[in-house]
Each structure stands twice: as structure tokens, then as C-alpha cells.
Backbone as a ProteinNet text record, in pm:
[ID]
protein_1_A
[PRIMARY]
MAQEARLEDVGSGLAPVSPGWFVVNVGEAAWVRHDAFGGRCVFESSGRVLSERPDAEPQMFEQLGFTLAVLEPGKPTGMYHAESDQEDFLVLAGTCVLLIEEEERELRAWDFVHCPPGTLHTFVGTGDEPCVIFMTGARNRDGSIVYPVSETARARGAGVERETDKPREAYAPFGHWRLGRPDACPRLPWTAS
[TERTIARY]
82.7	-14.8	79.1	63.8	124.6	132.3	250.1	264.2	210.9	138	118.4	285.7	290	389.8	372	456.3	480.3	542.1	430	479.2	517	641.8	650.5	705.7	690.2	725.3	863.3	914.4	1038.3	1118.3	994.9	1098.4	998.8	921.8	797.8	686.7	661.1	555.6	543.6	456.3	481.8	504	599.9	643.5	670.2	729.5	705.6	855.3	857.4	995.1	987.3	913.9	926.6	834.2	836.3	845.6	693.5	576.7	462.7	324.3	194	121.9	77.4	4	-7.4	-116.7	-162.4	-261.5	-209.4	-169.8	-179.8	-238.2	-276.8	-334.4	-235.9	-244.1	-192.1	-98.6	-255.2	-188.8	-54.3	-84.7	-29.1	118	99.3	258.3	348	476.7	561.7	631.5	693.6	721.5	853.7	911.4	973.6	986.5	1058	1003.2	1180.6	1179.3	1285.7	1245.7	1342.7	1292.8	1272	1331.6	1316.2	1155	1160.1	1094.1	959	921.6	794.1	824.5	706.6	691.5	623.7	684.3	663.4	653.9	522.2	498.5	487.9	612.9	668.5	611.6	555.5	442.3	561.6	658	778.7	887.6	973.5	1072.9	1237	1251.2	1372.7	1466.8	1621.6	1702.7	1631.3	1611.6	1570.9	1468.4	1373.3	1284.8	1351.4	1454.4	1491.8	1603.5	1648.1	1737.3	1792	1639.9	1656	1626.1	1665.2	1646.1	1699.8	1845.9	1977.6	1936.9	1858.1	1850.8	1732.3	1697.3	1556.1	1593.2	1578.1	1625.3	1539.3	1554.7	1470.9	1386.9	1262.7	1161.9	1113.9	1137.2	1130.7	994.5	911.8	814.5	937.7	897.5	949.2	951.6	792.2	762.3	705.4	653.5	594	627.6	687.1	690.5	532.7	523.8	410.1	474.4	407	493.9	315.2	299.8	201.3	350.1	324.8	358.1	292.6	346.8	284.6	376.3	318	408.5	312.4	466.4	381.6	388.7	297.8	270.6	453.9	495.6	657.7	757.3	683	838.2	770.4	917.2	870.9	883.6	840.5	842.4	958.7	1068	1211.2	1251.9	1339.3	1453	1359.8	1354.9	1310.4	1362.6	1347.8	1394.6	1287.2	1374.1	1294.3	1370.1	1247.8	1306.6	1234.1	1309.9	1336.6	1194.9	1118.8	994.2	899.1	802.8	654.5	647.6	526.4	506.4	395.7	287	162.1	164.9	81.5	36.8	-103.3	-111.2	-294.9	-300	-359.2	-369	-481.3	-447.2	-562.6	-610.6	-526	-568	-478.8	-552.2	-473.1	-413.4	-338.7	-313.3	-152.8	-102.5	37.9	41.9	177.1	177.2	288.3	243	327.6	410	564.9	638.1	673.2	654.4	643.2	669.8	793.2	842.9	867.6	913.4	952.3	797	700.7	535.2	499.1	415.9	379.9	199.4	147.5	-21.6	-8.2	-150.7	-216.6	-309.2	-256.8	-371.8	-417.2	-515.1	-595.5	-667.7	-694.9	-778	-822	-772.1	-871.5	-774.9	-677.9	-572.1	-492.9	-508.9	-433.3	-352	-193.9	-93.5	-20.8	-11.8	28.9	209.5	302.5	497.1	508	475	536.5	714.3	755.5	929.6	1000.3	1070.5	1107.3	1082.6	951.9	895.5	962.9	1009.7	1057.3	954.4	970.1	869.1	937.3	797.4	816.7	711.5	670.1	547.2	593.8	521	571	435.3	413.5	327.3	270.5	151.6	51.7	-32.4	-61.3	-198.7	-179.5	-250.3	-253.1	-238.7	-261.7	-314.9	-176.6	-158.9	-73.4	-131.8	-44.3	-91.1	-51.2	-103	-152.1	-141.7	-14.8	-4.1	34.2	-72.7	-2.6	43	181.4	265.3	283.7	307.1	350.9	429.4	535.9	609.3	665	693.2	730.3	908.6	892.9	1072.2	1147.9	1238.2	1313.3	1437.6	1513.9	1680.2	1747.5	1728	1816.7	1786.6	1667	1611.7	1759.7	1703.6	1823.2	1723	1753.6	1734.7	1873	1786	1829.7	1787.2	1861.5	1809.8	1874.3	1819.8	1838.9	1865	1944.2	1949	1805.1	1723.3	1571.4	1583	1562.8	1536.1	1374.3	1270.3	1157	1162.3	1256	1252.2	1313.4	1416.6	1557.4	1450.1	1348.2	1255.8	1131	1109.8	1048.1	1136.2	1270.5	1336.1	1351.1	1320.5	1308.7	1388.3	1510.9	1612.4	1793.2	1821.4	1995	2092.9	2172.7	2285.6	2301.6	2373.9	2463.4	2359.7	2353.6	2314	2368.4	2302.1	2341.4	2225.1	2336.8	2212.2	2248.8	2309.8	2325.7	2211.2	2129.7	2081.5	2129.9	2254.5	2327.2	2378	2415.8	2479.3	2398.6	2258.6	2126.3	2070.1	2100.8	2026.6	2127.9	2260.6	2370.9	2393.4	2321.8	2269.1	2198.5	2099.5	1952	1978.7	2094.2	2080.2	2017.8	1983.6	1916.4	1784.2	1725.3	1558.2	1602.2	1460.7	1519.4	1360.3	1352.1	1210.7	1130	1018.3	911.3	805.6	682.6	601.9	601.3	500	546.4	461.1	517	491.9	267.4	232.1	131.2	27.4	70.7	-43	-138.1	-127.3	-271	-378.6	-338.9	-424.1	-492.9	-425.5	-421.2	-545.2	-647.5	-766.1	-771	-643.9	-660.7	-625.1	-584.7	-593.2	-737.6	-820.6	-955.2	-1031.9	-1083	-1171.5	-1285.6
-119.4	-3.7	124.1	228.6	343.2	428.7	490.8	574.6	736.7	806.2	908.6	1024.8	1123.1	1215.7	1283.7	1308	1441	1529.9	1660.5	1749.2	1862.6	1944.5	2031	2185.2	2262.2	2394.1	2410.1	2446.5	2442.5	2631.6	2716.3	2851.5	2918.7	2885.5	2949.4	2868.5	2780.2	2654.2	2539.3	2482	2355.1	2218.3	2123.1	2021.4	1879	1801.5	1676.7	1643.4	1575.7	1536.2	1418.3	1336.4	1183.4	1146	1023.3	950	924.2	928.7	901.9	981.4	918.7	1022.2	1167.5	1257.6	1345.6	1465	1542.5	1652.6	1790.9	1889.2	2023.7	2114.5	2209.8	2342.8	2399.2	2469	2574	2684.1	2749.2	2842.3	2857.6	2689.4	2690	2589.1	2571.5	2504.2	2549	2515.1	2585.4	2640.2	2742.3	2783.2	2848	2897.4	2927	3028.7	3133.3	3246.3	3299.9	3388.7	3438.7	3569.7	3658.7	3829.6	3779.7	3664.5	3668	3551.2	3502.6	3347	3376.8	3435.2	3402.8	3318.9	3293.9	3226.9	3034.2	2958.7	2825.3	2748.8	2672.6	2589.5	2485.8	2422.9	2234.3	2143.7	2146.7	2055.5	1943.3	1894.7	1817.6	1895.7	1839.9	1923.3	1880.8	1978.9	1944.7	2005.6	2012.7	2099.4	2244.7	2323.7	2469.9	2462.3	2413	2435.4	2376.8	2323.6	2325.9	2370.9	2477.8	2559.1	2584.2	2625.7	2668.3	2539.8	2413.5	2294.1	2184.2	2220	2132.1	1975.1	1992.3	1847.2	1781.4	1823.7	1755.9	1679.6	1566.3	1480.9	1508.5	1571.5	1580.8	1479.9	1475.8	1394.6	1429	1364.1	1408	1266.1	1342.4	1215.1	1149.5	995	968	913.4	940.3	923	1045.2	1150.7	1266.8	1387.5	1502.4	1604.2	1712.3	1791.6	1899.4	1996.1	2105.9	2247.2	2324	2465.2	2569.1	2666.5	2747	2844.3	2981	3063.6	3235	3310	3366.6	3439.1	3581	3689.4	3840.2	3896.8	3944.8	3994.4	4025.2	4000.2	3981	3887.9	3814.9	3738.6	3599.8	3518.4	3356.7	3245.2	3159.4	3039.6	2973.9	3015.4	2944.5	2988.3	2939.8	2959.7	2845.7	2866.7	2835.5	2671.7	2531.7	2422	2351.7	2200.7	2068	1958.6	1886.8	1773.4	1629.3	1559.3	1387.9	1338.6	1420.7	1319.1	1434.2	1347.6	1428.6	1559.4	1656.7	1756.8	1785.1	1864.2	1885.3	2069.6	2104.5	2198.3	2259.6	2348	2396.4	2515	2627.7	2794.7	2787.9	2774.9	2784.9	2932.5	3049.7	3200.8	3261.2	3373.1	3468.4	3476.6	3539.3	3495.9	3468.5	3427.2	3393.8	3361.8	3396.2	3384.7	3211.4	3129.5	3036.5	2993.1	2977.8	2997.5	2838.5	2802.9	2626.7	2649.8	2533.1	2538.1	2676.4	2730.3	2915.2	2927.1	2908	2981.8	3033	3167	3174	3198.7	3142.2	3096.4	3149.3	3262.4	3328.2	3219.1	3234.6	3124	3208.4	3151.6	3177.2	3077.3	3101.2	3035.6	2893.5	2786	2638.5	2606.5	2675.4	2605.6	2521.7	2401.8	2311.5	2261	2247.6	2242.1	2094.1	2000.4	1903.7	1896.3	1885.4	1853.3	1724	1672.9	1517.1	1541.9	1422.3	1404.1	1505.8	1621	1668	1782.5	1872	1992.8	2075.5	2154.8	2326.5	2393.6	2462.2	2532.8	2628.2	2736.7	2789	2922.5	2952.4	3053.3	3160.7	3264.1	3436.5	3491.8	3521.8	3611.6	3750.5	3729.1	3833.6	3902.9	4013.2	4081.3	4172.7	4197.7	4266.1	4198.1	4078.9	4018.1	3902	3780.7	3698.8	3603.4	3512.6	3399.8	3285.5	3197.9	3055.2	2917.6	2896.2	2729.3	2595.2	2532.3	2351.3	2300.7	2259.6	2174.5	2057.7	1968.5	1835.1	1761.1	1704.9	1668.1	1513	1399.9	1272.8	1273.6	1196.6	1207.5	1043.8	1064.9	933.6	957.4	871.8	871.4	937.8	879.8	930.7	1047.7	1116.2	1220.2	1355.7	1439.4	1488.2	1636.9	1723.1	1846.9	1965.3	2052.2	2109.8	2284.8	2349.8	2516.3	2548.7	2569.5	2558.9	2769.2	2797.9	2952.3	3011.7	3089.6	3136.9	3271.6	3355.6	3488.3	3498.2	3406.2	3402	3440.6	3313.9	3322.2	3437.6	3524.9	3590.4	3721.2	3755.3	3860.8	3878.9	3732.1	3768.1	3703.3	3760.5	3718.6	3584.6	3480.7	3342.4	3278.5	3368.8	3238.9	3240.6	3174	3117.9	3205.9	3266.7	3332.2	3227.7	3139.3	2998.8	2853.3	2784	2633.2	2584.5	2489.9	2412.7	2323.9	2247.3	2112.4	2112.4	2207.3	2226.5	2340.8	2319.1	2434.3	2552.1	2476.6	2551.8	2674	2629.9	2758.6	2786.1	2791.1	2816.8	2962.3	2923.1	2984.7	3095.1	3049.5	3110.2	3255.9	3363.5	3522.4	3558.9	3480.9	3544.7	3468.6	3424.4	3430.8	3301.3	3321	3171	3224.5	3117.8	3121.2	3128.6	3162.2	3185.1	3122.8	3117.4	3111.6	3193	3195.5	3299.4	3287.9	3316.4	3366.4	3471.3	3439.2	3503.3	3682.4	3810.2	3937.5	3919.4	3831.5	3869.4	3792.6	3695.1	3663.9	3685.1	3833.6	3863.5	3857.1	3874.5	3839.3	3701.6	3621.8	3481.1	3416.4	3312.7	3278.2	3163.4	3149.1	3039.6	3154.3	3271.6	3339.4	3405.8	3412.3	3440.1	3394.3	3489.5	3425.5	3410.7
25.8	13.8	5.8	-87.6	-60.4	10	74.7	184.5	175.3	235.4	216	246.9	153.1	145.3	277.2	317.9	446.8	381.9	412.6	321	422.7	376.8	512.3	406.4	480	421.7	377.9	281.1	241.7	202.9	271.2	243.4	140.8	29.5	-25	-55.9	56.7	51.7	55.3	87	95.8	-38.4	43.3	-83	-40	-80.5	-54.1	11.8	160.6	197.5	228	178.5	171.2	70.1	17.5	-102.8	-66.8	-157.3	-113.6	-175.1	-224.9	-254.2	-163.7	-242.3	-128.6	-256.8	-167.6	-223.3	-167.1	-244.8	-203.6	-277.4	-221.5	-279.4	-381.7	-494	-541.4	-456.2	-394.9	-334.6	-189	-147.1	-43.2	-70.8	-229.5	-252	-262.4	-296.9	-246.5	-474.3	-439.3	-559.3	-589.8	-714.8	-751.2	-824	-859.9	-956.7	-998	-1128.6	-1190.5	-1239.6	-1278.1	-1300.9	-1417.7	-1574.4	-1698	-1754.9	-1643.1	-1715.2	-1586.2	-1496.7	-1398.5	-1277.2	-1249	-1128.4	-1147.3	-1130.5	-1121.3	-986.8	-1017.6	-894.6	-978.4	-862.8	-975	-907.1	-762.8	-695.6	-619.1	-698	-640.7	-600.5	-494.4	-434.4	-512.2	-616.3	-650.2	-575.5	-653	-539.5	-549.5	-654.6	-653.7	-540.3	-516.8	-416.7	-281	-280.2	-154.4	-115.9	-181.2	-149.1	-17.8	44.6	201.7	313.4	263.5	372.6	338.7	306.7	270.7	338.5	456.4	523.5	487	367.6	324.5	162.2	174	12.2	-97.5	-221.3	-316	-359.3	-364.3	-409.1	-597.7	-646.8	-778.2	-813	-913.2	-998.8	-1064.5	-1112.6	-1188.7	-1337.7	-1372	-1507.8	-1552.7	-1502.1	-1570.8	-1471	-1527.9	-1519.2	-1503.1	-1380.4	-1345.8	-1325.9	-1384	-1376.3	-1414.7	-1300.9	-1329.9	-1351	-1456.2	-1460.6	-1474.1	-1445.9	-1447	-1508.5	-1639.7	-1693.9	-1688.6	-1664	-1710.1	-1849.1	-1881.9	-2061.9	-2060.2	-2205.7	-2267.5	-2183.2	-2117	-2016.2	-2110.1	-2152.9	-2211.1	-2087.9	-2093.2	-2016.2	-2044.3	-2073	-2084.1	-2257.9	-2267.4	-2402	-2448.7	-2600.8	-2721.5	-2725.6	-2752.4	-2745.2	-2773.7	-2805.7	-2835.5	-2709.6	-2709.8	-2615.4	-2662.3	-2605.3	-2702.6	-2634.6	-2545.7	-2479	-2527.5	-2503.1	-2476.3	-2411.5	-2464.7	-2345.2	-2404.2	-2294.7	-2366.7	-2253.7	-2219.6	-2223.3	-2229	-2133.8	-2126.7	-2087.5	-2127.1	-2108.6	-1973.2	-1862.7	-1799	-1784.4	-1811.6	-1785.1	-1838.7	-1871	-2010.5	-2130.7	-2149.2	-2325.1	-2298.3	-2426.6	-2431.1	-2605.8	-2685.6	-2764.1	-2769.9	-2846.7	-2874.5	-2961.9	-2981.9	-3094	-3090.1	-3196.4	-3263.4	-3389.2	-3386	-3536.5	-3637.1	-3540.9	-3638.1	-3680.5	-3574.2	-3636.5	-3493.1	-3482.1	-3377.1	-3363.9	-3294.6	-3247.7	-3096.1	-3143.1	-3023.6	-2930.7	-2819	-2741.5	-2614.9	-2585.8	-2442.1	-2346.4	-2294.9	-2214.8	-2241.2	-2192.9	-2231.2	-2353.5	-2445.5	-2556.9	-2501.4	-2561.7	-2533.8	-2638.3	-2596.9	-2696	-2686.3	-2774	-2773.9	-2887.2	-2781.8	-2863.9	-2820.3	-2983.5	-2991.6	-2959.3	-2961.4	-2925	-3039.6	-2986.3	-3100.5	-3158.5	-3104.4	-3124.4	-3025.4	-3136.4	-3123.3	-3014.5	-2933.3	-2887.6	-2746.5	-2707	-2630.3	-2597.7	-2497.5	-2471.7	-2454.9	-2460.4	-2436.9	-2375.9	-2253.5	-2221.9	-2283.6	-2342.8	-2371.6	-2331.5	-2353.2	-2297	-2172.1	-2079.1	-1906.6	-1805.8	-1835.2	-1705.2	-1731.9	-1608.9	-1627	-1650.7	-1745.6	-1824.1	-1758.8	-1686.7	-1665.7	-1704.1	-1757	-1802.5	-1741.6	-1763.3	-1680.9	-1770.1	-1723.7	-1805.1	-1777.9	-1827.2	-1810.3	-1948.5	-1919.3	-1997.4	-1966.7	-2013.9	-1974.1	-1945.4	-1908	-1846.3	-1884.8	-1956.9	-2003.4	-1909.8	-1870.3	-1812	-1926.4	-2056.1	-2174.4	-2247.2	-2207.1	-2280.1	-2300.8	-2392.6	-2489.4	-2471.9	-2519.1	-2540.6	-2617.6	-2675.9	-2785.2	-2787.9	-2788.5	-2805.1	-2927.3	-3036.6	-3187.8	-3208.2	-3280.2	-3322.5	-3384.7	-3330.6	-3414.7	-3401.2	-3510	-3514	-3451.8	-3502.3	-3457.4	-3293	-3225.6	-3079.8	-3032.7	-3076.7	-3055.5	-3044	-3135.9	-3143.7	-3031.6	-2940.7	-2857.9	-2754.4	-2716.9	-2606.2	-2568.5	-2642.2	-2569.9	-2667.6	-2763.8	-2831.5	-2781.5	-2798	-2788.5	-2894.8	-2880.2	-3000.1	-3060.5	-2969.7	-3049.1	-3014.6	-3082.3	-3054.5	-2934.3	-2849.3	-2753.6	-2722.1	-2662.4	-2593	-2482.5	-2383.9	-2238.6	-2209.6	-2103.8	-2029.3	-2000.3	-1871.8	-1867.9	-1916.2	-2048.3	-2168.9	-2205.9	-2244.1	-2306.7	-2150.2	-2081.8	-1940.9	-1886	-1903	-1873.6	-1841.9	-1934.6	-1924.1	-1849.3	-1750.1	-1716.8	-1524.9	-1481.3	-1346.8	-1284.9	-1171.3	-1121	-1052.8	-1047.5	-1006.6	-819.9	-786.5	-629.7	-571.9	-452.8	-371	-405.7	-381.6	-427.2	-511.7	-485.2	-569.8	-642	-781.9	-852.7	-834.1	-862.3	-833.9	-883.3	-956.8	-1018.6	-926.1	-783.5	-731.1	-642.2	-605.3	-599.8	-656.1	-791.5	-937.1	-975.1	-891.9	-970.2	-899.5	-967.4	-934.6	-807.2	-753.9	-634.7	-567	-570.7	-418.7	-372.9	-496	-468.4	-340.8	-270.6	-86.6	-171.4
[MASK]
+++++++++++++++++++++++++++++++++++++++++++++++++++++++++++++++++++++++++++++++++++++++++++++++++++++++++++++++++++++++++++++++++++++++++++++++++++++++++++++++++++++++++++++++++++++++++++++++++

């Protein structure tokens, strides 16, 4: 029988600190934020989420990754890339532009995006309100990623200057993620009382 995971405050909300099943509300879960890429509720306890809890061991999901991204207008979710695993996305609130295979598509709440392995993509927030995207992706131990040079992505602030397969190189100009909720939190659906 599966055990219930222990959730503890890790500095920006609740995250699992032991293996097992759990239930957590987005408004109480742990968050990370970045000036260039917005906020992320990651649900699992990665090294990044546990940065203020060196006593806790990371608890990662083995088969699928889940993230709730909050983008301010004009901010990308990350650098334009393609992964060797499937990824899927559901816009829950706000608007954004999807950069996909050198095309741009306007998206709004309830638009779903499926990216088979090898699909080039990223998202950039648009409009006047935050954009909330639920993201999920398969996890393969031998997975790979590539960040190609793309003028379309560079024009939106989401492209690399030189192709790389190393995330550390792609994100080197942007600094680090830190614990905390996005600035937009007071305007998001889970904060309504």
C-alpha cells in the first residue's frame, strides 16, 4: 500500500519531503521565481525548491513532470527548445503566444498544445494580465534537449545566440531561480477568497 508523503514548508510553501502520494493546494504549494521567466509551482521538491532546506532530500516524480507557470506579459516560459520526450500544455488563464516550429500562434484560456518529441517550442505572455499554463512532460532517463538559433524566438526574447544542447549554457545570461511566488499572485484564481 502506498504511503502518504510528508509535506513541509520549504521556504516558499509546502513540498514533499518523503516519498508517497499527497494533496496540495496551489495557493499553499512551493514556488520558485525568476525575473526573466516568471513563476513556477513545481509540486515536487527539486534541489531548487529545497535550496533553503539542505536537510531534506529531493522528491522527484519518476515518470512525468508537472509545472504550473505564471507569465507576466512579454516574458517567456524559457528558451526556445526541443526535447526528446513528449510535452503537453494547457493555458488556464490569460493569453500568450506559442512559438512552435518557427511559427507563432496566439493562445487563450483553455487552449491545449501537444508537442510530440522533437517539437521546437516556447511561450511568451501577452495581454494585460498574467498567463497561467499547466505544463506536463514525460521523463526519460536518456532524454535530450536542444536550443537552436531562431530569429523568431530571439525577437521575443526567448532565443539563444549559439545552438547548444546544454541548459546551463542556454540560461547562463539570465541568473538563477529563487524561492518565492510570482508578483502576479494577488491577481490569480487560487488567491480569490
